[in-house]
Backbone and ligand atoms as CSV (ligand in chain L), in Angstrom:
chain,resi,resn,atom,element,x,y,z
A,1,MET,N,N,-20.723,-3.837,-7.647
A,1,MET,CA,C,-19.310,-4.310,-7.061
A,1,MET,C,C,-19.192,-3.985,-5.631
A,2,VAL,N,N,-19.494,-2.707,-5.227
A,2,VAL,CA,C,-19.257,-2.280,-3.894
A,2,VAL,C,C,-20.366,-3.211,-3.040
A,3,ASP,N,N,-21.567,-3.306,-3.505
A,3,ASP,CA,C,-22.572,-3.996,-2.686
A,3,ASP,C,C,-21.950,-5.520,-2.508
A,4,THR,N,N,-21.294,-6.155,-3.470
A,4,THR,CA,C,-20.857,-7.506,-3.357
A,4,THR,C,C,-19.893,-7.503,-2.156
A,5,TYR,N,N,-19.053,-6.462,-2.135
A,5,TYR,CA,C,-18.013,-6.450,-1.002
A,5,TYR,C,C,-18.865,-6.580,0.264
A,6,TYR,N,N,-19.853,-5.577,0.378
A,6,TYR,CA,C,-20.606,-5.445,1.495
A,6,TYR,C,C,-21.096,-6.901,1.891
A,7,GLN,N,N,-21.920,-7.477,0.961
A,7,GLN,CA,C,-22.477,-8.803,1.166
A,7,GLN,C,C,-21.553,-9.974,1.581
A,8,LYS,N,N,-20.333,-9.771,1.173
A,8,LYS,CA,C,-19.254,-10.776,1.506
A,8,LYS,C,C,-18.622,-10.342,3.118
A,9,GLY,N,N,-19.136,-9.454,3.530
A,9,GLY,CA,C,-18.679,-9.016,4.885
A,9,GLY,C,C,-17.448,-8.189,5.032
A,10,PHE,N,N,-17.019,-7.556,3.929
A,10,PHE,CA,C,-15.856,-6.529,4.079
A,10,PHE,C,C,-16.248,-5.324,4.928
A,11,LYS,N,N,-15.354,-4.964,5.669
A,11,LYS,CA,C,-15.519,-3.762,6.460
A,11,LYS,C,C,-14.830,-2.489,5.942
A,12,LEU,N,N,-13.962,-2.788,5.105
A,12,LEU,CA,C,-13.199,-1.634,4.383
A,12,LEU,C,C,-12.940,-1.913,2.958
A,13,VAL,N,N,-13.213,-0.878,2.068
A,13,VAL,CA,C,-12.944,-1.058,0.884
A,13,VAL,C,C,-12.339,0.339,0.221
A,14,CYS,N,N,-11.430,0.135,-0.698
A,14,CYS,CA,C,-10.825,1.333,-1.258
A,14,CYS,C,C,-11.074,1.316,-2.780
A,15,LEU,N,N,-11.595,2.425,-3.301
A,15,LEU,CA,C,-11.961,2.538,-4.637
A,15,LEU,C,C,-10.828,3.605,-5.239
A,16,THR,N,N,-10.498,3.265,-6.482
A,16,THR,CA,C,-9.480,4.054,-7.159
A,16,THR,C,C,-9.804,4.172,-8.578
A,17,GLU,N,N,-9.492,5.275,-9.250
A,17,GLU,CA,C,-9.496,5.508,-10.784
A,17,GLU,C,C,-8.201,6.230,-11.059
A,18,HIS,N,N,-7.847,5.914,-12.262
A,18,HIS,CA,C,-6.641,6.702,-12.750
A,18,HIS,C,C,-6.993,8.171,-12.925
A,19,MET,N,N,-5.981,8.969,-12.375
A,19,MET,CA,C,-6.144,10.440,-12.601
A,19,MET,C,C,-6.097,10.777,-14.185
A,20,PRO,N,N,-6.892,11.821,-14.542
A,20,PRO,CA,C,-6.938,12.154,-15.892
A,20,PRO,C,C,-5.661,12.518,-16.537
A,21,ARG,N,N,-5.224,12.064,-17.744
A,21,ARG,CA,C,-4.029,12.536,-18.511
A,21,ARG,C,C,-4.338,13.971,-18.784
A,22,LEU,N,N,-3.129,14.720,-19.090
A,22,LEU,CA,C,-3.427,16.222,-19.316
A,22,LEU,C,C,-3.306,16.569,-20.722
A,23,ASN,N,N,-2.902,15.662,-21.676
A,23,ASN,CA,C,-2.734,15.977,-22.977
A,23,ASN,C,C,-3.376,15.051,-24.047
A,24,ASN,N,N,-3.952,15.193,-24.930
A,24,ASN,CA,C,-4.531,14.283,-25.965
A,24,ASN,C,C,-3.487,13.381,-26.509
A,25,ARG,N,N,-2.282,13.798,-26.507
A,25,ARG,CA,C,-1.136,12.843,-27.080
A,25,ARG,C,C,-0.899,11.604,-26.242
A,26,PHE,N,N,-1.495,11.594,-25.015
A,26,PHE,CA,C,-1.289,10.481,-24.021
A,26,PHE,C,C,-2.548,9.587,-24.038
A,27,LEU,N,N,-3.403,9.834,-25.002
A,27,LEU,CA,C,-4.581,8.868,-25.153
A,27,LEU,C,C,-4.189,7.481,-25.648
A,28,TYR,N,N,-4.793,6.545,-25.231
A,28,TYR,CA,C,-4.409,5.187,-25.712
A,28,TYR,C,C,-5.322,4.796,-26.983
A,29,PRO,N,N,-4.747,3.939,-27.704
A,29,PRO,CA,C,-5.512,3.713,-29.116
A,29,PRO,C,C,-6.961,3.369,-29.029
A,30,GLU,N,N,-7.302,2.529,-27.888
A,30,GLU,CA,C,-8.656,2.262,-27.731
A,30,GLU,C,C,-9.549,3.436,-27.306
A,31,GLU,N,N,-9.038,4.489,-26.749
A,31,GLU,CA,C,-9.693,5.754,-26.338
A,31,GLU,C,C,-9.910,6.608,-27.515
A,32,ILE,N,N,-8.746,6.523,-28.401
A,32,ILE,CA,C,-8.912,7.286,-29.703
A,32,ILE,C,C,-9.956,6.784,-30.555
A,33,GLU,N,N,-10.042,5.358,-30.612
A,33,GLU,CA,C,-11.098,4.704,-31.434
A,33,GLU,C,C,-12.444,5.233,-31.001
A,34,LYS,N,N,-12.533,5.527,-29.632
A,34,LYS,CA,C,-14.051,5.843,-29.157
A,34,LYS,C,C,-14.106,7.439,-29.179
A,35,SER,N,N,-13.180,8.033,-30.067
A,35,SER,CA,C,-13.173,9.712,-30.146
A,35,SER,C,C,-13.042,10.270,-28.839
A,36,TYR,N,N,-12.414,9.738,-27.786
A,36,TYR,CA,C,-12.169,10.336,-26.588
A,36,TYR,C,C,-11.102,11.363,-26.638
A,37,THR,N,N,-11.329,12.516,-25.778
A,37,THR,CA,C,-10.317,13.514,-25.582
A,37,THR,C,C,-10.108,13.542,-24.151
A,38,ILE,N,N,-9.197,14.556,-23.750
A,38,ILE,CA,C,-8.914,14.508,-22.303
A,38,ILE,C,C,-10.127,15.194,-21.489
A,39,THR,N,N,-11.048,15.834,-22.335
A,39,THR,CA,C,-12.310,16.386,-21.625
A,39,THR,C,C,-13.217,15.167,-21.189
A,40,ASN,N,N,-13.214,14.069,-21.973
A,40,ASN,CA,C,-13.920,12.869,-21.429
A,40,ASN,C,C,-13.150,12.226,-20.389
A,41,LEU,N,N,-11.794,12.202,-20.306
A,41,LEU,CA,C,-11.021,11.707,-19.087
A,41,LEU,C,C,-11.458,12.484,-17.879
A,42,ASN,N,N,-11.506,13.822,-17.976
A,42,ASN,CA,C,-11.920,14.544,-16.859
A,42,ASN,C,C,-13.254,14.351,-16.426
A,43,GLN,N,N,-14.136,14.216,-17.307
A,43,GLN,CA,C,-15.494,13.950,-16.981
A,43,GLN,C,C,-15.746,12.662,-16.277
A,44,ASP,N,N,-15.107,11.609,-16.881
A,44,ASP,CA,C,-15.134,10.207,-16.154
A,44,ASP,C,C,-14.635,10.357,-14.844
A,45,PHE,N,N,-13.579,11.022,-14.580
A,45,PHE,CA,C,-12.803,11.150,-13.400
A,45,PHE,C,C,-13.842,11.825,-12.397
A,46,GLU,N,N,-14.352,12.949,-12.719
A,46,GLU,CA,C,-15.496,13.706,-11.906
A,46,GLU,C,C,-16.623,12.751,-11.574
A,47,ASN,N,N,-17.010,12.085,-12.572
A,47,ASN,CA,C,-18.166,11.164,-12.253
A,47,ASN,C,C,-17.771,10.105,-11.145
A,48,TYR,N,N,-16.614,9.589,-11.437
A,48,TYR,CA,C,-16.093,8.522,-10.378
A,48,TYR,C,C,-16.093,9.097,-9.057
A,49,LEU,N,N,-15.500,10.313,-8.884
A,49,LEU,CA,C,-15.576,10.896,-7.632
A,49,LEU,C,C,-16.922,11.151,-7.076
A,50,ASN,N,N,-17.658,11.722,-7.799
A,50,ASN,CA,C,-19.137,11.894,-7.267
A,50,ASN,C,C,-19.757,10.590,-6.833
A,51,HIS,N,N,-19.563,9.613,-7.766
A,51,HIS,CA,C,-20.388,8.248,-7.431
A,51,HIS,C,C,-19.685,7.659,-6.211
A,52,ALA,N,N,-18.369,7.895,-6.033
A,52,ALA,CA,C,-17.732,7.293,-4.907
A,52,ALA,C,C,-18.143,7.860,-3.628
A,53,LYS,N,N,-18.370,9.259,-3.663
A,53,LYS,CA,C,-18.918,9.988,-2.562
A,53,LYS,C,C,-20.267,9.450,-2.156
A,54,GLU,N,N,-21.134,9.293,-3.233
A,54,GLU,CA,C,-22.445,8.804,-2.932
A,54,GLU,C,C,-22.368,7.490,-2.175
A,55,LEU,N,N,-21.579,6.572,-2.663
A,55,LEU,CA,C,-21.403,5.267,-2.198
A,55,LEU,C,C,-21.029,5.376,-0.697
A,56,GLN,N,N,-19.901,6.386,-0.420
A,56,GLN,CA,C,-19.398,6.475,0.845
A,56,GLN,C,C,-20.599,6.802,1.800
A,57,LYS,N,N,-21.490,7.764,1.445
A,57,LYS,CA,C,-22.776,8.051,2.241
A,57,LYS,C,C,-23.627,6.909,2.434
A,58,LYS,N,N,-23.895,6.235,1.391
A,58,LYS,CA,C,-24.724,4.997,1.307
A,58,LYS,C,C,-24.412,3.976,2.409
A,59,TYR,N,N,-23.005,3.748,2.529
A,59,TYR,CA,C,-22.699,2.681,3.266
A,59,TYR,C,C,-22.046,3.316,4.714
A,60,GLU,N,N,-22.279,4.436,4.988
A,60,GLU,CA,C,-21.764,5.024,6.283
A,60,GLU,C,C,-22.232,4.287,7.435
A,61,GLY,N,N,-21.261,3.849,8.360
A,61,GLY,CA,C,-21.671,3.154,9.551
A,61,GLY,C,C,-21.679,1.615,9.286
A,62,LYS,N,N,-21.846,1.187,7.916
A,62,LYS,CA,C,-21.772,-0.227,7.575
A,62,LYS,C,C,-20.485,-0.740,7.180
A,63,MET,N,N,-19.933,-0.022,6.136
A,63,MET,CA,C,-18.599,-0.472,5.591
A,63,MET,C,C,-17.984,0.882,5.284
A,64,ARG,N,N,-16.615,0.954,5.560
A,64,ARG,CA,C,-15.862,2.172,5.274
A,64,ARG,C,C,-15.291,2.182,3.839
A,65,ILE,N,N,-15.662,3.205,3.063
A,65,ILE,CA,C,-15.147,3.465,1.779
A,65,ILE,C,C,-14.082,4.379,1.713
A,66,VAL,N,N,-12.889,4.096,1.282
A,66,VAL,CA,C,-11.706,5.036,1.102
A,66,VAL,C,C,-11.752,5.492,-0.226
A,67,ILE,N,N,-11.722,6.679,-0.619
A,67,ILE,CA,C,-11.789,7.129,-2.007
A,67,ILE,C,C,-10.293,7.418,-2.396
A,68,GLY,N,N,-9.777,6.750,-3.387
A,68,GLY,CA,C,-8.379,6.790,-3.873
A,68,GLY,C,C,-8.359,7.132,-5.208
A,69,PHE,N,N,-7.095,7.521,-5.722
A,69,PHE,CA,C,-6.874,7.490,-7.098
A,69,PHE,C,C,-5.524,6.909,-7.593
A,70,GLU,N,N,-5.286,6.565,-8.763
A,70,GLU,CA,C,-4.017,5.986,-9.288
A,70,GLU,C,C,-3.294,6.975,-10.113
A,71,VAL,N,N,-2.045,7.357,-9.758
A,71,VAL,CA,C,-1.216,8.274,-10.270
A,71,VAL,C,C,-0.832,7.912,-11.806
A,72,GLU,N,N,-0.729,8.916,-12.654
A,72,GLU,CA,C,-0.262,8.616,-14.001
A,72,GLU,C,C,0.971,9.605,-14.072
A,73,ALA,N,N,2.172,9.062,-13.661
A,73,ALA,CA,C,3.342,9.822,-13.534
A,73,ALA,C,C,4.098,9.923,-14.833
A,74,ILE,N,N,3.385,10.391,-16.000
A,74,ILE,CA,C,4.083,10.488,-17.095
A,74,ILE,C,C,5.150,11.261,-17.381
A,75,ASN,N,N,5.087,12.486,-16.613
A,75,ASN,CA,C,6.183,13.431,-16.694
A,75,ASN,C,C,6.067,14.419,-15.459
A,76,LYS,N,N,6.840,15.457,-15.552
A,76,LYS,CA,C,6.785,16.408,-14.424
A,76,LYS,C,C,5.576,17.082,-14.189
A,77,GLU,N,N,4.880,17.474,-15.269
A,77,GLU,CA,C,3.493,18.226,-15.133
A,77,GLU,C,C,2.494,17.069,-14.537
A,78,HIS,N,N,2.549,15.844,-14.876
A,78,HIS,CA,C,1.678,14.875,-14.243
A,78,HIS,C,C,1.940,14.691,-12.765
A,79,ILE,N,N,3.210,14.596,-12.514
A,79,ILE,CA,C,3.515,14.459,-10.993
A,79,ILE,C,C,2.995,15.734,-10.275
A,80,GLN,N,N,3.214,16.802,-10.805
A,80,GLN,CA,C,2.726,17.942,-10.147
A,80,GLN,C,C,1.164,17.897,-9.999
A,81,PHE,N,N,0.488,17.550,-11.066
A,81,PHE,CA,C,-0.961,17.359,-10.871
A,81,PHE,C,C,-1.322,16.422,-9.831
A,82,ALA,N,N,-0.677,15.243,-9.757
A,82,ALA,CA,C,-0.851,14.235,-8.742
A,82,ALA,C,C,-0.713,14.843,-7.379
A,83,LYS,N,N,0.244,15.725,-7.218
A,83,LYS,CA,C,0.556,16.308,-5.942
A,83,LYS,C,C,-0.735,17.135,-5.541
A,84,GLU,N,N,-1.268,17.938,-6.504
A,84,GLU,CA,C,-2.509,18.733,-6.143
A,84,GLU,C,C,-3.653,17.939,-5.919
A,85,LEU,N,N,-3.836,16.773,-6.463
A,85,LEU,CA,C,-4.953,15.895,-6.296
A,85,LEU,C,C,-4.938,15.180,-4.923
A,86,ALA,N,N,-3.665,14.940,-4.746
A,86,ALA,CA,C,-3.370,14.173,-3.383
A,86,ALA,C,C,-4.147,14.668,-2.089
A,87,SER,N,N,-4.212,15.972,-2.013
A,87,SER,CA,C,-4.845,16.612,-0.978
A,87,SER,C,C,-6.395,16.351,-0.929
A,88,LYS,N,N,-6.879,16.079,-2.055
A,88,LYS,CA,C,-8.573,15.748,-1.997
A,88,LYS,C,C,-8.781,14.346,-1.882
A,89,PHE,N,N,-7.705,13.414,-1.776
A,89,PHE,CA,C,-8.084,11.993,-1.764
A,89,PHE,C,C,-7.357,11.404,-0.501
A,90,GLU,N,N,-7.933,10.358,-0.034
A,90,GLU,CA,C,-7.392,9.811,1.116
A,90,GLU,C,C,-6.253,8.823,0.874
A,91,LEU,N,N,-6.239,8.105,-0.341
A,91,LEU,CA,C,-5.125,7.350,-0.687
A,91,LEU,C,C,-4.698,7.509,-2.329
A,92,MET,N,N,-3.519,7.339,-2.502
A,92,MET,CA,C,-2.869,7.557,-3.744
A,92,MET,C,C,-2.117,6.292,-4.152
A,93,ILE,N,N,-2.318,5.638,-5.197
A,93,ILE,CA,C,-1.459,4.597,-5.763
A,93,ILE,C,C,-0.529,5.155,-6.661
A,94,GLY,N,N,0.732,4.829,-6.368
A,94,GLY,CA,C,1.850,5.403,-7.324
A,94,GLY,C,C,2.167,4.389,-8.393
A,95,SER,N,N,1.798,4.860,-9.736
A,95,SER,CA,C,1.927,3.916,-10.758
A,95,SER,C,C,2.799,4.459,-11.948
A,96,ILE,N,N,3.361,3.661,-12.729
A,96,ILE,CA,C,4.203,4.263,-13.900
A,96,ILE,C,C,3.481,3.388,-15.119
A,97,HIS,N,N,2.787,4.145,-16.143
A,97,HIS,CA,C,2.364,3.344,-17.264
A,97,HIS,C,C,3.042,3.798,-18.444
A,98,PHE,N,N,3.848,4.759,-18.388
A,98,PHE,CA,C,4.556,5.404,-19.589
A,98,PHE,C,C,6.008,5.551,-19.341
A,99,VAL,N,N,6.896,5.161,-20.386
A,99,VAL,CA,C,8.306,5.556,-20.262
A,99,VAL,C,C,8.589,6.348,-21.496
A,100,LYS,N,N,9.400,7.446,-21.384
A,100,LYS,CA,C,9.600,8.178,-22.325
A,100,LYS,C,C,8.403,8.665,-22.901
A,101,GLU,N,N,7.244,8.886,-22.055
A,101,GLU,CA,C,5.944,9.410,-22.580
A,101,GLU,C,C,5.258,8.404,-23.656
A,102,ILE,N,N,5.759,7.117,-23.622
A,102,ILE,CA,C,5.150,6.040,-24.411
A,102,ILE,C,C,4.506,5.041,-23.591
A,103,PRO,N,N,3.336,4.726,-23.914
A,103,PRO,CA,C,2.575,3.681,-22.959
A,103,PRO,C,C,3.362,2.238,-23.031
A,104,ILE,N,N,3.633,1.627,-21.961
A,104,ILE,CA,C,4.397,0.437,-21.816
A,104,ILE,C,C,3.385,-0.694,-21.314
A,105,ASP,N,N,2.155,-0.430,-21.318
A,105,ASP,CA,C,1.193,-1.444,-20.683
A,105,ASP,C,C,0.076,-1.831,-21.740
A,106,PHE,N,N,0.089,-1.137,-22.954
A,106,PHE,CA,C,-1.053,-1.273,-23.798
A,106,PHE,C,C,-0.812,-2.569,-24.811
A,107,ASP,N,N,0.232,-2.565,-25.662
A,107,ASP,CA,C,0.516,-3.756,-26.577
A,107,ASP,C,C,2.018,-3.774,-26.790
A,108,LYS,N,N,2.545,-4.885,-27.295
A,108,LYS,CA,C,3.917,-5.202,-27.464
A,108,LYS,C,C,4.533,-4.140,-28.469
A,109,GLU,N,N,3.682,-3.536,-29.387
A,109,GLU,CA,C,4.150,-2.523,-30.494
A,109,GLU,C,C,4.684,-1.248,-29.636
A,110,SER,N,N,3.732,-0.748,-28.781
A,110,SER,CA,C,4.110,0.513,-27.972
A,110,SER,C,C,5.199,0.183,-27.176
A,111,TRP,N,N,5.314,-1.014,-26.358
A,111,TRP,CA,C,6.319,-1.428,-25.650
A,111,TRP,C,C,7.649,-1.369,-26.353
A,112,ASN,N,N,7.519,-1.922,-27.607
A,112,ASN,CA,C,8.826,-1.883,-28.328
A,112,ASN,C,C,9.189,-0.506,-28.820
A,113,LYS,N,N,8.310,0.419,-28.912
A,113,LYS,CA,C,8.616,1.696,-29.312
A,113,LYS,C,C,9.385,2.255,-28.198
A,114,ALA,N,N,8.918,2.081,-26.952
A,114,ALA,CA,C,9.501,2.680,-25.638
A,114,ALA,C,C,10.964,2.093,-25.716
A,115,ARG,N,N,11.039,0.824,-25.753
A,115,ARG,CA,C,12.392,0.061,-25.773
A,115,ARG,C,C,13.354,0.705,-26.772
A,116,ASP,N,N,12.879,0.957,-28.038
A,116,ASP,CA,C,13.794,1.461,-29.096
A,116,ASP,C,C,14.165,2.867,-28.915
A,117,SER,N,N,13.234,3.710,-28.170
A,117,SER,CA,C,13.527,5.059,-27.926
A,117,SER,C,C,14.802,5.036,-26.856
A,118,LEU,N,N,15.014,3.952,-26.175
A,118,LEU,CA,C,15.993,4.121,-25.257
A,118,LEU,C,C,17.219,3.024,-25.811
A,119,GLY,N,N,17.092,2.112,-26.619
A,119,GLY,CA,C,18.070,1.334,-27.216
A,119,GLY,C,C,18.011,-0.159,-26.825
A,120,SER,N,N,17.485,-0.550,-25.606
A,120,SER,CA,C,17.509,-1.976,-25.272
A,120,SER,C,C,16.629,-2.160,-24.067
A,121,GLN,N,N,16.119,-3.327,-24.035
A,121,GLN,CA,C,15.261,-3.764,-22.807
A,121,GLN,C,C,15.871,-3.303,-21.421
A,122,ARG,N,N,17.175,-3.620,-21.407
A,122,ARG,CA,C,17.894,-3.162,-20.286
A,122,ARG,C,C,17.921,-1.858,-19.815
A,123,LEU,N,N,18.004,-0.905,-20.936
A,123,LEU,CA,C,17.876,0.522,-20.528
A,123,LEU,C,C,16.459,0.963,-20.393
A,124,LEU,N,N,15.483,0.238,-20.975
A,124,LEU,CA,C,14.129,0.544,-20.703
A,124,LEU,C,C,13.813,0.222,-19.306
A,125,PHE,N,N,14.261,-0.858,-18.794
A,125,PHE,CA,C,14.021,-1.207,-17.364
A,125,PHE,C,C,14.565,-0.263,-16.509
A,126,LYS,N,N,15.820,0.074,-16.854
A,126,LYS,CA,C,16.551,1.083,-15.998
A,126,LYS,C,C,15.620,2.293,-15.714
A,127,GLU,N,N,15.257,2.946,-16.963
A,127,GLU,CA,C,14.510,4.000,-16.975
A,127,GLU,C,C,13.094,4.066,-16.246
A,128,TYR,N,N,12.523,2.798,-16.530
A,128,TYR,CA,C,11.147,2.519,-15.738
A,128,TYR,C,C,11.294,2.564,-14.128
A,129,PHE,N,N,12.381,2.008,-13.739
A,129,PHE,CA,C,12.610,1.868,-12.175
A,129,PHE,C,C,12.995,3.253,-11.838
A,130,LYS,N,N,13.793,4.006,-12.680
A,130,LYS,CA,C,14.194,5.324,-12.352
A,130,LYS,C,C,12.952,6.295,-12.279
A,131,LEU,N,N,11.909,6.085,-13.073
A,131,LEU,CA,C,10.779,7.005,-12.929
A,131,LEU,C,C,9.950,6.476,-11.634
A,132,GLN,N,N,10.001,5.187,-11.359
A,132,GLN,CA,C,9.208,4.665,-10.213
A,132,GLN,C,C,9.898,5.272,-8.963
A,133,GLN,N,N,11.186,5.239,-8.899
A,133,GLN,CA,C,11.895,5.814,-7.777
A,133,GLN,C,C,11.588,7.255,-7.617
A,134,GLN,N,N,11.605,8.041,-8.799
A,134,GLN,CA,C,11.357,9.475,-8.683
A,134,GLN,C,C,9.778,9.673,-8.092
A,135,LEU,N,N,9.052,8.795,-8.602
A,135,LEU,CA,C,7.557,8.979,-8.108
A,135,LEU,C,C,7.526,8.693,-6.603
A,136,ILE,N,N,8.210,7.771,-6.091
A,136,ILE,CA,C,8.116,7.378,-4.728
A,136,ILE,C,C,8.819,8.559,-3.845
A,137,ILE,N,N,9.822,9.115,-4.297
A,137,ILE,CA,C,10.505,10.267,-3.605
A,137,ILE,C,C,9.572,11.470,-3.583
A,138,GLU,N,N,8.897,11.749,-4.893
A,138,GLU,CA,C,8.284,12.987,-4.837
A,138,GLU,C,C,6.859,12.932,-4.311
A,139,LEU,N,N,6.193,11.790,-4.360
A,139,LEU,CA,C,4.785,11.669,-3.964
A,139,LEU,C,C,4.523,10.869,-2.796
A,140,LYS,N,N,5.544,10.057,-2.453
A,140,LYS,CA,C,5.434,9.305,-1.204
A,140,LYS,C,C,4.068,8.457,-1.061
A,141,PRO,N,N,3.691,7.835,-2.087
A,141,PRO,CA,C,2.397,7.096,-2.079
A,141,PRO,C,C,2.450,5.831,-1.051
A,142,LYS,N,N,1.272,5.513,-0.413
A,142,LYS,CA,C,1.412,4.433,0.450
A,142,LYS,C,C,1.179,3.188,-0.110
A,143,VAL,N,N,0.811,3.098,-1.435
A,143,VAL,CA,C,0.739,1.935,-2.181
A,143,VAL,C,C,1.292,2.187,-3.452
A,144,ILE,N,N,2.216,1.231,-3.945
A,144,ILE,CA,C,2.639,1.156,-5.325
A,144,ILE,C,C,1.941,0.196,-6.157
A,145,GLY,N,N,1.586,0.735,-7.461
A,145,GLY,CA,C,0.745,-0.033,-8.283
A,145,GLY,C,C,1.690,-0.971,-9.208
A,146,HIS,N,N,1.418,-2.146,-9.306
A,146,HIS,CA,C,1.955,-3.116,-10.294
A,146,HIS,C,C,3.412,-2.765,-10.582
A,147,PHE,N,N,4.197,-2.858,-9.497
A,147,PHE,CA,C,5.558,-2.497,-9.410
A,147,PHE,C,C,6.424,-2.991,-10.689
A,148,ASP,N,N,6.122,-4.093,-11.090
A,148,ASP,CA,C,6.842,-4.743,-12.334
A,148,ASP,C,C,6.102,-4.757,-13.552
A,149,LEU,N,N,5.387,-3.712,-13.728
A,149,LEU,CA,C,4.474,-3.658,-15.050
A,149,LEU,C,C,5.241,-3.710,-16.258
A,150,ILE,N,N,6.687,-3.185,-16.157
A,150,ILE,CA,C,7.440,-3.127,-17.347
A,150,ILE,C,C,7.774,-4.567,-17.927
A,151,ARG,N,N,7.443,-5.534,-17.137
A,151,ARG,CA,C,7.726,-6.966,-17.635
A,151,ARG,C,C,6.553,-7.502,-18.542
A,152,LEU,N,N,5.345,-6.692,-18.554
A,152,LEU,CA,C,4.175,-7.228,-19.267
A,152,LEU,C,C,4.603,-7.618,-20.654
A,153,PHE,N,N,5.307,-6.933,-21.386
A,153,PHE,CA,C,5.541,-7.144,-22.847
A,153,PHE,C,C,7.063,-7.460,-22.979
A,154,GLN,N,N,7.869,-7.881,-21.984
A,154,GLN,CA,C,9.335,-8.016,-22.140
A,154,GLN,C,C,9.599,-8.957,-23.160
A,155,ASP,N,N,10.761,-8.759,-23.786
A,155,ASP,CA,C,11.396,-9.604,-24.850
A,155,ASP,C,C,11.884,-10.866,-24.117
A,156,GLU,N,N,12.646,-10.807,-23.013
A,156,GLU,CA,C,13.093,-11.907,-22.351
A,156,GLU,C,C,12.883,-11.789,-20.804
A,157,ASP,N,N,12.720,-12.924,-20.060
A,157,ASP,CA,C,12.655,-12.942,-18.581
A,157,ASP,C,C,14.132,-12.669,-17.887
A,158,VAL,N,N,14.291,-11.666,-17.161
A,158,VAL,CA,C,15.631,-11.403,-16.747
A,158,VAL,C,C,15.617,-11.517,-15.219
A,159,ASP,N,N,16.765,-12.059,-14.689
A,159,ASP,CA,C,17.057,-11.987,-13.253
A,159,ASP,C,C,17.646,-10.585,-13.103
A,160,LEU,N,N,16.973,-9.657,-12.357
A,160,LEU,CA,C,17.505,-8.229,-12.145
A,160,LEU,C,C,18.696,-8.218,-11.373
A,161,LYS,N,N,19.134,-9.426,-10.772
A,161,LYS,CA,C,20.381,-9.324,-10.122
A,161,LYS,C,C,21.460,-9.237,-11.063
A,162,THR,N,N,21.312,-9.799,-12.313
A,162,THR,CA,C,22.230,-9.822,-13.254
A,162,THR,C,C,22.364,-8.420,-14.000
A,163,TRP,N,N,21.575,-7.566,-13.636
A,163,TRP,CA,C,21.574,-6.204,-14.123
A,163,TRP,C,C,21.672,-5.178,-13.052
A,164,PRO,N,N,22.801,-5.122,-12.455
A,164,PRO,CA,C,22.974,-4.383,-11.133
A,164,PRO,C,C,22.452,-2.915,-11.153
A,165,GLU,N,N,22.727,-2.238,-12.233
A,165,GLU,CA,C,22.370,-0.897,-12.393
A,165,GLU,C,C,20.842,-0.681,-12.443
A,166,VAL,N,N,20.114,-1.857,-12.710
A,166,VAL,CA,C,18.684,-1.783,-12.761
A,166,VAL,C,C,18.152,-2.125,-11.308
A,167,GLY,N,N,18.732,-3.206,-10.839
A,167,GLY,CA,C,18.453,-3.802,-9.454
A,167,GLY,C,C,18.659,-2.771,-8.445
A,168,GLN,N,N,19.617,-1.977,-8.559
A,168,GLN,CA,C,19.822,-0.807,-7.711
A,168,GLN,C,C,18.700,0.078,-7.547
A,169,ARG,N,N,18.016,0.252,-8.608
A,169,ARG,CA,C,16.890,1.276,-8.600
A,169,ARG,C,C,15.665,0.778,-7.851
A,170,LEU,N,N,15.607,-0.585,-7.457
A,170,LEU,CA,C,14.643,-1.155,-6.778
A,170,LEU,C,C,14.846,-1.038,-5.260
A,171,ILE,N,N,16.039,-0.395,-4.861
A,171,ILE,CA,C,16.191,-0.260,-3.443
A,171,ILE,C,C,15.962,1.113,-3.030
A,172,LEU,N,N,15.213,1.436,-2.247
A,172,LEU,CA,C,15.103,2.881,-1.660
A,172,LEU,C,C,15.501,2.911,-0.255
A,173,LYS,N,N,16.441,3.798,-0.055
A,173,LYS,CA,C,16.789,4.001,1.317
A,173,LYS,C,C,15.951,4.948,2.014
A,174,ALA,N,N,15.755,4.831,3.392
A,174,ALA,CA,C,14.809,5.758,4.078
A,174,ALA,C,C,15.165,7.169,3.727
A,175,ILE,N,N,14.114,7.965,3.497
A,175,ILE,CA,C,14.405,9.310,3.210
A,175,ILE,C,C,13.695,10.215,4.238
L,1,ZN,ZN,ZN,-2.295,0.967,-13.312
């Protein structure tokens, strides 16, 4: 993949991988099927970092490779872990994939579970953007990942202007 970027004349490429989750209860069904544990996630992440460093050396002087990671801001512990990782990486992508510690990007069933834990799509959206806001304030990532991921399995398409308490969460004043 990296070589294709180089062949196509790119001068700058950023690689990212999701940071490992901290507890087996946050594994996705497809990972459980493969008998994955967080040990595998940690190993994959380490392999990613080592491989990315090798590529950085290989392309030195030809194409700049930025090594980044994508945040899993599941809860306070994960945000703290992301803070620690941030010092070791050039770029962090701030992403939310879980609401109320339930994945909202895997399938409709899990999305519904997250919705039902809050009571409605409206409350789920509000919570998702609240988490996004907290992530931005605490981690100050330069890039936000898939800002509207919560819409992936939504029940109905909603103009957020009609849900002002949700819309407000999309506006961040300078801090
Ligand atoms: Zn993501």
